[in-house]
Rosetta silent file (secondary structure, phi, psi, omega in degrees, C-alpha in Angstrom):
SEQUENCE: MRVKEIADEKHPFIYEDEPATKARAVIRDFKLRILPVTDGNKKLLGMVTRTDIMAISSSISPITVKGIMVNSKYTATVDADVVSTIKEMLRVGAWYVPITDSQDKTYRGVLSLENFIEMMIKTSPEKFATPVSEVMSTKMVTCAPEDEVDNIWRLMQTKALAGLPVVKKGKLIGIVTQIDLLESKAISPTFESSKGRFRASSKISSVMKTGIISVKPSIKIIRVAKIMVFKSIGRIPVTDEEGRLVGIVDREDIAKSLV
SCORE:     score description
SCORE:     0.000 S_00000001
   1 L     0.000  143.615 -177.832  -85.265   -1.832  -83.656 S_00000001
   2 E  -100.037  155.016 -177.668  -89.043   -1.744  -83.185 S_00000001
   3 H   -54.385  -41.087 -175.825  -91.096   -3.327  -80.416 S_00000001
   4 H   -62.917  -18.584 -178.456  -92.887   -5.675  -82.828 S_00000001
   5 H   -76.749  -20.643 -178.058  -89.564   -7.328  -83.715 S_00000001
   6 L  -125.923  -11.422 -176.627  -89.033   -8.777  -80.227 S_00000001
   7 L   -69.736  159.016  177.247  -92.435   -8.732  -78.478 S_00000001
   8 E   -90.062  100.202 -178.416  -94.443  -11.875  -77.743 S_00000001
   9 L   -83.069   -1.134  177.723  -97.420  -11.612  -80.087 S_00000001
  10 L  -106.027    8.850  179.882  -98.781  -14.965  -78.850 S_00000001
  11 L   -61.023  131.785 -178.206  -99.115  -13.866  -75.232 S_00000001
  12 L   -59.757  153.880  172.883 -102.558  -14.926  -73.921 S_00000001
  13 L  -139.566  173.742 -178.666 -105.310  -12.372  -73.331 S_00000001
  14 E  -143.123  151.521  179.085 -108.826  -12.519  -71.931 S_00000001
  15 E   -84.534  150.901 -174.034 -112.126  -10.787  -72.636 S_00000001
  16 L   -61.833  -28.731 -175.394 -113.589   -8.394  -70.089 S_00000001
  17 L   -94.431    6.850  178.154 -116.816  -10.366  -69.585 S_00000001
  18 L   -81.892  159.082 -178.231 -115.158  -13.716  -68.857 S_00000001
  19 E   -64.456  142.204  177.199 -115.042  -15.092  -65.282 S_00000001
  20 H   -63.029  -28.868  178.399 -112.233  -13.861  -63.060 S_00000001
  21 H   -64.876  -30.906  175.715 -111.659  -17.484  -62.068 S_00000001
  22 H   -67.931  -39.990  177.510 -110.703  -18.215  -65.688 S_00000001
  23 H   -60.454  -41.891  178.521 -108.135  -15.396  -65.535 S_00000001
  24 H   -60.379  -43.470 -179.591 -106.701  -16.968  -62.384 S_00000001
  25 H   -65.000  -41.123  179.946 -106.406  -20.342  -64.122 S_00000001
  26 H   -64.863  -45.076  179.662 -104.717  -18.828  -67.202 S_00000001
  27 H   -62.287  -42.443  179.978 -102.207  -16.890  -65.094 S_00000001
  28 H   -67.625  -48.462 -173.279 -101.441  -19.980  -63.024 S_00000001
  29 H   -70.339  -33.669 -179.512 -101.230  -22.463  -65.907 S_00000001
  30 H   -98.715    3.042  179.164  -99.144  -20.239  -68.204 S_00000001
  31 L    53.775   48.674 -177.002  -97.090  -18.765  -65.320 S_00000001
  32 L   -90.624  151.309  171.990  -97.966  -15.227  -66.409 S_00000001
  33 L   -93.956  -35.989  175.445  -97.244  -12.007  -64.583 S_00000001
  34 E  -132.176  152.314  175.866  -99.881  -10.032  -66.521 S_00000001
  35 E  -130.960  104.745 -179.451 -102.934  -11.004  -68.554 S_00000001
  36 E   -61.147  148.536 -179.250 -104.170   -8.274  -70.949 S_00000001
  37 E  -118.126  133.480 -179.998 -107.926   -7.643  -71.091 S_00000001
  38 E  -129.018  167.451  170.246 -109.787   -6.698  -74.278 S_00000001
  39 L   -88.728 -172.099 -176.918 -113.316   -6.044  -75.485 S_00000001
  40 L   -64.852  -18.106  179.055 -115.001   -8.136  -78.143 S_00000001
  41 L   -99.527   11.751 -179.601 -113.112   -6.294  -80.886 S_00000001
  42 L    66.420   24.458  171.945 -109.717   -6.948  -79.230 S_00000001
  43 E   -79.637  131.179 -177.227 -109.324   -3.317  -78.172 S_00000001
  44 E   -66.884  130.353  179.304 -107.100   -3.205  -75.110 S_00000001
  45 E  -112.390  -29.407 -175.893 -109.004   -2.231  -71.948 S_00000001
  46 E   170.270 -152.178  179.100 -106.573   -3.067  -69.165 S_00000001
  47 E  -157.567  163.579  174.630 -104.907   -6.061  -67.597 S_00000001
  48 E  -117.695  135.827  178.957 -105.080   -8.491  -64.709 S_00000001
  49 E  -110.793  171.866  177.406 -102.016   -9.180  -62.560 S_00000001
  50 H   -59.765  -39.756  179.687 -101.194  -11.967  -60.135 S_00000001
  51 H   -62.354  -41.745  178.020 -101.978   -9.645  -57.245 S_00000001
  52 H   -60.522  -40.284 -178.101 -105.411   -8.862  -58.708 S_00000001
  53 H   -62.115  -37.975 -177.013 -106.093  -12.583  -59.028 S_00000001
  54 L   -73.035   -7.720  176.575 -105.387  -13.201  -55.360 S_00000001
  55 L   -79.951  -11.549  178.961 -108.135  -10.739  -54.436 S_00000001
  56 L   -69.155  127.949 -172.024 -110.711  -13.290  -55.633 S_00000001
  57 L   -82.092  -14.687 -175.073 -112.370  -14.661  -52.515 S_00000001
  58 L  -157.885  153.100  177.336 -113.403  -18.076  -53.839 S_00000001
  59 L   -72.148   -7.437  176.380 -112.804  -20.553  -56.636 S_00000001
  60 L  -118.016   27.307 -178.723 -116.506  -20.217  -57.465 S_00000001
  61 L   -62.677  139.731  178.666 -116.545  -16.412  -57.393 S_00000001
  62 L   -85.559    0.619 -177.149 -119.106  -14.760  -59.763 S_00000001
  63 L   -64.382  140.618  174.768 -116.799  -11.787  -60.400 S_00000001
  64 E   -95.335  167.810  179.768 -115.909  -11.074  -64.038 S_00000001
  65 H   -56.935  -38.389 -179.519 -112.543   -9.959  -65.341 S_00000001
  66 H   -56.947  -30.318 -177.471 -113.875   -6.414  -65.708 S_00000001
  67 H   -76.817  -13.255 -178.967 -114.363   -6.305  -61.939 S_00000001
  68 L  -123.711   -7.984 -176.255 -110.693   -6.908  -61.102 S_00000001
  69 L   -69.208  156.285  178.310 -108.748   -5.523  -64.065 S_00000001
  70 E  -129.684  167.244  175.126 -106.475   -2.496  -63.691 S_00000001
  71 L   -77.925  147.003  175.465 -104.856   -0.027  -66.063 S_00000001
  72 L   -72.783  143.035  176.078 -101.374   -0.788  -67.315 S_00000001
  73 L   -60.747  -29.357 -178.237  -98.615    1.438  -65.946 S_00000001
  74 L  -159.959  140.534  176.641  -97.504    1.864  -69.529 S_00000001
  75 L  -123.389  128.224 -179.507  -98.691    0.615  -72.911 S_00000001
  76 E   -98.329  162.352  173.992  -96.318    0.347  -75.874 S_00000001
  77 E  -111.483  157.084 -174.681  -97.107    0.341  -79.579 S_00000001
  78 L   -62.503  -27.204 -176.441  -95.735   -2.113  -82.097 S_00000001
  79 L   -96.884    4.344 -179.626  -93.802    0.569  -83.976 S_00000001
  80 L   -71.505  155.086  176.568  -92.166    2.199  -80.946 S_00000001
  81 E   -69.695  134.140 -175.330  -88.387    2.133  -80.511 S_00000001
  82 H   -62.709  -50.817 -175.808  -87.326   -0.782  -78.292 S_00000001
  83 H   -62.625  -43.399  178.216  -84.692    0.997  -76.197 S_00000001
  84 H   -62.040  -38.701  179.136  -86.919    4.005  -75.533 S_00000001
  85 H   -66.592  -43.314  179.081  -89.741    1.675  -74.554 S_00000001
  86 H   -63.593  -40.188  177.330  -87.559   -0.340  -72.180 S_00000001
  87 H   -59.614  -40.608  179.419  -86.338    2.859  -70.529 S_00000001
  88 H   -70.191  -37.627  175.952  -89.935    3.894  -69.909 S_00000001
  89 H   -60.575  -43.074  178.682  -90.784    0.442  -68.549 S_00000001
  90 H   -66.343  -36.007 -178.966  -87.892    0.710  -66.113 S_00000001
  91 H   -64.090  -39.667 -177.640  -88.961    4.217  -65.132 S_00000001
  92 H   -93.649   -1.896  178.172  -92.463    3.070  -64.163 S_00000001
  93 L    74.850   39.501 -179.365  -91.313   -0.254  -62.707 S_00000001
  94 L  -114.407  121.911  177.256  -92.998   -2.573  -65.224 S_00000001
  95 L   -82.851  -24.937 -178.986  -91.375   -5.867  -66.251 S_00000001
  96 E  -136.223  137.774  174.692  -94.178   -6.599  -68.733 S_00000001
  97 E  -137.532  145.930  174.722  -96.399   -4.225  -70.704 S_00000001
  98 E   -71.853  151.610  176.023  -99.181   -4.823  -73.240 S_00000001
  99 E  -121.869  149.059 -178.315  -98.575   -3.640  -76.783 S_00000001
 100 E  -130.387  166.813  172.420 -101.124   -2.346  -79.261 S_00000001
 101 L   -63.850  144.878 -177.313 -101.394   -1.429  -82.905 S_00000001
 102 L   -67.884  -24.390 -174.592 -100.121    2.094  -83.533 S_00000001
 103 L   -96.234  -58.528 -172.054 -103.338    3.160  -85.267 S_00000001
 104 L  -106.471    6.077  176.454 -106.446    1.599  -83.707 S_00000001
 105 L    63.615   25.115  173.775 -105.038    0.399  -80.340 S_00000001
 106 E   -70.011  140.570  179.642 -105.923   -3.224  -81.037 S_00000001
 107 E   -62.786  132.583 -177.766 -104.155   -5.637  -78.697 S_00000001
 108 E  -125.953   -8.216  179.970 -101.049   -7.126  -80.311 S_00000001
 109 E   145.343 -159.968 -178.022  -99.125   -8.859  -77.537 S_00000001
 110 E  -135.558  138.500  173.590  -96.785   -8.233  -74.611 S_00000001
 111 E  -107.753  134.730 -179.664  -93.263   -6.841  -74.356 S_00000001
 112 E  -125.924  160.614  173.634  -91.093   -7.972  -71.450 S_00000001
 113 H   -60.294  -32.793  178.476  -87.680   -7.139  -70.070 S_00000001
 114 H   -62.085  -40.607  176.486  -86.829  -10.749  -70.867 S_00000001
 115 H   -57.693  -43.661 -178.970  -87.523  -10.115  -74.575 S_00000001
 116 H   -66.768  -44.740 -179.770  -85.097   -7.190  -74.457 S_00000001
 117 H   -62.279  -42.602  178.833  -82.405   -9.105  -72.569 S_00000001
 118 H   -61.417  -42.209  177.791  -82.637  -12.014  -75.030 S_00000001
 119 H   -61.437  -42.996 -177.399  -82.256   -9.609  -77.957 S_00000001
 120 H   -68.989  -32.864  175.828  -79.205   -7.975  -76.362 S_00000001
 121 H   -60.224  -39.837 -177.472  -77.540  -11.346  -75.721 S_00000001
 122 H   -76.753  -38.046 -171.900  -77.773  -12.031  -79.460 S_00000001
 123 H  -100.018  -27.303 -175.836  -76.855   -8.573  -80.759 S_00000001
 124 L  -141.896   59.779 -177.235  -74.586   -6.992  -78.132 S_00000001
 125 H   -61.792  -22.476 -179.551  -72.999   -9.648  -75.886 S_00000001
 126 H   -65.616  -17.788 -179.752  -70.102   -7.298  -75.124 S_00000001
 127 H   -80.072   -2.204 -177.906  -72.449   -5.223  -72.948 S_00000001
 128 H  -104.086   26.708 -175.950  -72.731   -8.080  -70.449 S_00000001
 129 L   -83.081   -8.152 -178.244  -69.126   -7.909  -69.183 S_00000001
 130 L   -68.734  138.498  174.787  -70.091   -6.370  -65.827 S_00000001
 131 E   -72.624  152.547 -179.045  -69.723   -8.611  -62.734 S_00000001
 132 H   -56.442  -35.395 -177.549  -72.884   -9.461  -60.828 S_00000001
 133 H   -57.869  -24.353 -177.941  -71.570   -7.635  -57.749 S_00000001
 134 H   -87.390  -11.960 -178.489  -71.967   -4.302  -59.572 S_00000001
 135 L  -120.457  -15.521 -175.400  -75.642   -4.735  -60.473 S_00000001
 136 L   -70.482  157.508  174.392  -77.105   -6.926  -57.703 S_00000001
 137 E   -93.289  135.056  178.687  -79.328   -5.615  -54.931 S_00000001
 138 L  -107.237  -13.591  175.308  -77.994   -6.037  -51.399 S_00000001
 139 L   -90.751   92.556 -170.932  -81.025   -4.611  -49.577 S_00000001
 140 L  -109.196  149.774  169.640  -83.092   -7.768  -49.655 S_00000001
 141 L  -103.762  125.430 -178.015  -86.376   -8.890  -48.200 S_00000001
 142 L  -124.821  172.443  174.072  -86.189  -12.535  -47.143 S_00000001
 143 E  -138.072  170.640 -179.259  -88.353  -15.053  -45.352 S_00000001
 144 L  -113.491  155.912 -177.432  -87.814  -18.121  -43.185 S_00000001
 145 L   -61.479  -26.180 -178.994  -89.071  -21.688  -43.763 S_00000001
 146 L   -87.896   -2.713  177.446  -91.288  -21.489  -40.665 S_00000001
 147 L   -64.940  148.564  178.953  -93.058  -18.305  -41.806 S_00000001
 148 E   -81.589  141.784 -176.218  -96.752  -18.660  -42.585 S_00000001
 149 H   -57.241  -44.448 -176.154  -97.782  -18.486  -46.242 S_00000001
 150 H   -64.328  -34.813  178.076 -100.508  -15.894  -45.710 S_00000001
 151 H   -67.670  -39.149 -179.946  -98.087  -13.514  -43.967 S_00000001
 152 H   -72.080  -34.905  176.424  -95.544  -13.828  -46.772 S_00000001
 153 H   -62.769  -43.390  178.272  -98.229  -13.318  -49.402 S_00000001
 154 H   -62.517  -37.726  177.531  -99.263  -10.076  -47.703 S_00000001
 155 H   -63.334  -42.248  177.193  -95.606   -9.037  -47.590 S_00000001
 156 H   -59.886  -42.168  179.768  -95.308   -9.697  -51.330 S_00000001
 157 H   -66.155  -45.946 -176.035  -98.373   -7.549  -51.947 S_00000001
 158 H   -63.120  -41.501 -175.659  -97.244   -4.708  -49.689 S_00000001
 159 H  -102.289    8.499  178.718  -93.749   -4.474  -51.142 S_00000001
 160 L    54.104   51.759 -179.153  -94.660   -5.492  -54.713 S_00000001
 161 L  -108.470  133.575  179.177  -92.394   -8.553  -54.621 S_00000001
 162 L   -90.706  -15.148 -179.635  -92.809  -11.472  -57.007 S_00000001
 163 E  -165.122  157.267 -179.436  -90.527  -13.774  -55.031 S_00000001
 164 E  -135.515  138.296  170.458  -88.462  -14.049  -51.863 S_00000001
 165 E   -68.559  145.438  176.057  -85.296  -15.948  -50.928 S_00000001
 166 E  -105.652  123.347 -172.003  -85.802  -18.357  -48.032 S_00000001
 167 E  -124.261  139.361  174.552  -83.003  -18.098  -45.490 S_00000001
 168 E  -132.653  121.040 -177.370  -82.099  -20.125  -42.401 S_00000001
 169 L    53.904   40.403  175.992  -79.268  -18.986  -40.129 S_00000001
 170 L    83.245   -9.977 -176.930  -78.089  -16.599  -42.840 S_00000001
 171 E  -103.251  143.243  179.471  -77.785  -19.297  -45.493 S_00000001
 172 E   -73.003  125.857  178.284  -79.927  -19.623  -48.610 S_00000001
 173 E  -122.625   -7.906 -179.870  -82.074  -22.756  -48.539 S_00000001
 174 E   177.967 -172.818  176.421  -84.762  -21.990  -51.114 S_00000001
 175 E  -148.431  147.937  178.279  -86.947  -19.454  -52.862 S_00000001
 176 E  -132.257  136.019 -177.368  -90.699  -18.869  -52.951 S_00000001
 177 E  -124.377  168.182  175.568  -92.611  -16.986  -55.629 S_00000001
 178 H   -58.205  -40.200  179.414  -96.179  -15.883  -56.269 S_00000001
 179 H   -63.082  -38.444  176.533  -96.477  -18.658  -58.838 S_00000001
 180 H   -57.932  -41.501 -179.236  -95.407  -21.225  -56.224 S_00000001
 181 H   -67.890  -41.382  178.374  -98.273  -20.035  -54.025 S_00000001
 182 H   -64.213  -44.826 -176.970 -100.782  -20.170  -56.873 S_00000001
 183 H   -69.315  -35.394 -176.792  -99.679  -23.632  -57.989 S_00000001
 184 H   -77.724  -20.520 -175.488  -99.580  -25.081  -54.482 S_00000001
 185 L    63.455   18.818  175.550 -103.032  -23.690  -53.608 S_00000001
 186 L   -84.440   66.920 -170.540 -101.580  -22.918  -50.181 S_00000001
 187 L   -86.026  155.880  178.944 -103.587  -19.738  -50.192 S_00000001
 188 L   -54.706  150.194  176.704 -104.051  -17.280  -47.361 S_00000001
 189 L   -57.890  -18.455  178.886 -106.933  -17.920  -44.932 S_00000001
 190 L   -76.570   -6.467  178.271 -108.582  -14.811  -46.388 S_00000001
 191 L  -112.315  123.303 -171.958 -109.143  -16.776  -49.598 S_00000001
 192 E   -78.792  156.635  171.792 -111.809  -19.432  -49.402 S_00000001
 193 L   -79.264  172.672 -178.696 -111.750  -22.985  -50.660 S_00000001
 194 L   -64.456  -20.100  179.532 -114.256  -24.171  -53.264 S_00000001
 195 L   -93.941    4.660  176.077 -116.473  -25.454  -50.433 S_00000001
 196 L    84.770    5.137  179.631 -116.561  -22.053  -48.779 S_00000001
 197 L  -100.068  147.122  179.619 -114.406  -23.032  -45.789 S_00000001
 198 E   -76.952  140.007  178.205 -111.262  -21.174  -44.819 S_00000001
 199 L   -84.707  145.414  172.221 -107.984  -22.987  -45.246 S_00000001
 200 L   -73.651  146.558 -176.853 -105.482  -23.231  -42.414 S_00000001
 201 L   -71.977  137.229  176.634 -102.266  -21.393  -43.199 S_00000001
 202 L   -92.998  167.590  176.361  -99.337  -23.474  -44.471 S_00000001
 203 E   -93.451  152.199  178.699  -95.654  -22.902  -43.791 S_00000001
 204 H   -57.713  -33.599 -179.604  -93.262  -21.579  -46.422 S_00000001
 205 H   -58.711  -23.865 -177.884  -91.239  -24.796  -46.119 S_00000001
 206 H   -85.137  -12.583 -176.860  -94.160  -26.665  -47.709 S_00000001
 207 L  -122.627  -15.484 -175.635  -94.282  -24.517  -50.866 S_00000001
 208 L   -69.685  156.078  174.133  -90.754  -23.178  -51.423 S_00000001
 209 E   -93.067  135.629  175.623  -88.465  -24.464  -54.161 S_00000001
 210 L  -113.046  176.332 -178.137  -85.149  -25.987  -53.090 S_00000001
 211 L    63.013   35.093 -174.221  -82.120  -26.923  -55.169 S_00000001
 212 L   -80.233  162.021  177.010  -82.301  -23.462  -56.697 S_00000001
 213 L   -82.528  129.820  173.302  -79.766  -21.811  -58.983 S_00000001
 214 L  -133.514  163.431 -178.021  -77.508  -19.261  -57.291 S_00000001
 215 E  -133.368  164.903  176.830  -74.396  -17.436  -58.468 S_00000001
 216 L   -93.762  153.989 -176.344  -71.264  -15.883  -57.000 S_00000001
 217 L   -60.693  -24.039 -173.609  -70.732  -12.085  -57.007 S_00000001
 218 L   -85.116  -12.669 -175.655  -67.722  -12.281  -59.339 S_00000001
 219 L   -74.248  156.018 -178.877  -69.352  -13.925  -62.351 S_00000001
 220 E   -76.088  149.633 -176.658  -70.265  -11.855  -65.400 S_00000001
 221 H   -68.990  -13.602  176.943  -73.879  -10.877  -65.921 S_00000001
 222 H   -60.966  -38.160 -179.858  -73.910  -12.625  -69.310 S_00000001
 223 H   -68.306  -40.078  178.498  -74.151  -15.959  -67.461 S_00000001
 224 H   -65.740  -44.353 -178.627  -76.990  -14.703  -65.274 S_00000001
 225 H   -60.810  -41.441  179.923  -78.825  -13.239  -68.259 S_00000001
 226 H   -65.815  -39.578  176.927  -78.655  -16.531  -70.162 S_00000001
 227 H   -61.549  -45.642 -179.398  -80.003  -18.450  -67.159 S_00000001
 228 H   -59.014  -44.591 -176.137  -82.879  -15.982  -66.848 S_00000001
 229 H   -73.457  -49.475 -172.845  -83.792  -16.233  -70.514 S_00000001
 230 H   -78.477  -22.600  178.515  -83.312  -19.942  -71.137 S_00000001
 231 H  -110.089    2.302  178.823  -84.789  -21.138  -67.826 S_00000001
 232 L    53.317   53.290  178.914  -87.398  -18.357  -67.529 S_00000001
 233 L  -110.787  131.069 -175.854  -86.195  -17.284  -64.086 S_00000001
 234 L   -85.032  -26.807 -177.329  -86.956  -13.756  -62.901 S_00000001
 235 E  -149.234  146.665 -178.210  -84.429  -13.432  -60.097 S_00000001
 236 E  -130.788  124.808  177.892  -81.282  -15.264  -59.013 S_00000001
 237 E   -67.829  150.574  177.560  -79.809  -15.231  -55.480 S_00000001
 238 E  -116.062  126.340 -176.717  -76.142  -14.346  -55.029 S_00000001
 239 E  -125.951  158.585  175.520  -74.204  -16.266  -52.375 S_00000001
 240 L   -89.471 -172.397 -175.656  -70.680  -16.308  -50.969 S_00000001
 241 L   -64.751  -24.186 -179.887  -68.432  -19.352  -50.667 S_00000001
 242 L   -91.330    2.122 -179.671  -70.190  -20.445  -47.450 S_00000001
 243 L    85.268    9.259  177.208  -73.640  -20.290  -49.020 S_00000001
 244 E   -78.003  139.286  179.527  -74.634  -17.104  -47.217 S_00000001
 245 E   -73.600  123.015 -179.379  -77.005  -14.845  -49.134 S_00000001
 246 E  -118.480   -9.044 -179.725  -75.217  -11.614  -50.081 S_00000001
 247 E  -179.706  177.730  174.379  -77.487  -10.240  -52.807 S_00000001
 248 E  -146.714  141.118 -179.924  -80.073  -10.888  -55.457 S_00000001
 249 E  -123.040  131.623 -179.779  -80.094   -9.978  -59.145 S_00000001
 250 E  -124.285 -179.478 -176.414  -83.257   -9.745  -61.212 S_00000001
 251 H   -61.522  -34.648  179.696  -84.257   -8.900  -64.784 S_00000001
 252 H   -64.722  -41.303  177.635  -84.663   -5.242  -63.906 S_00000001
 253 H   -59.856  -44.339 -179.366  -81.079   -5.066  -62.606 S_00000001
 254 H   -65.663  -47.506 -178.369  -79.803   -6.626  -65.835 S_00000001
 255 H   -60.735  -40.698  179.712  -81.919   -4.407  -68.098 S_00000001
 256 H   -61.438  -32.669 -178.734  -80.825   -1.248  -66.279 S_00000001
 257 H   -75.408  -11.054 -174.624  -77.194   -2.149  -66.920 S_00000001
 258 H  -103.261  -13.193 -176.050  -77.857   -2.392  -70.665 S_00000001
 259 L  -116.076    0.000    0.000  -79.600    0.932  -71.378 S_00000001
């Protein structure tokens, strides 16, 4: 199977000379992890990530997209083999990569681990028989409801984390993601408000999501994979019978088990 058969060819992109604040709005509104950047002829130049967006100092910043974009860890072509491409994405630690035309490198869309997992659910469901306990990560980074938002954002940046479980007395009570921080506008004091004044730091309890989906270690990964795909969730906490956090499983864990 070729990349073009499962990739998202409608994934938004942005031109290099557009305002960085527009990129921030697109990433926030469409809940994107990456936003490809092109020139006027739609030739791929790079991409903007959520982390890049948070480097913008103000909602009225004059910076253009060109000033914050970075190179993609890996770029796929529409005619590349899907499994080989996913293996390379896993090798470089990329959940999403831009794809281009095989000939002139024109931007054609984005391939994600989610696209691959969805394809495998349809074509090879027998490969999802593994229990969650065999693929989940047990070395977890967590936060507490009383932690300050700016400190947790810096932690996310330092450790390249898109989300963290929120734990109180060992029990899972919520989860907080980069998108939650963007949507809540509970931004670090290092990021200015539109009036140029620094915001006071909020607590994680004010931005975290509660009532989250969690699973037990014994369930098969097919159930986790379906939740991820159909609810667009990147990671799912794993808890024991008492509600204590014992692991976390994400799209990368699932994809690795399939290739």
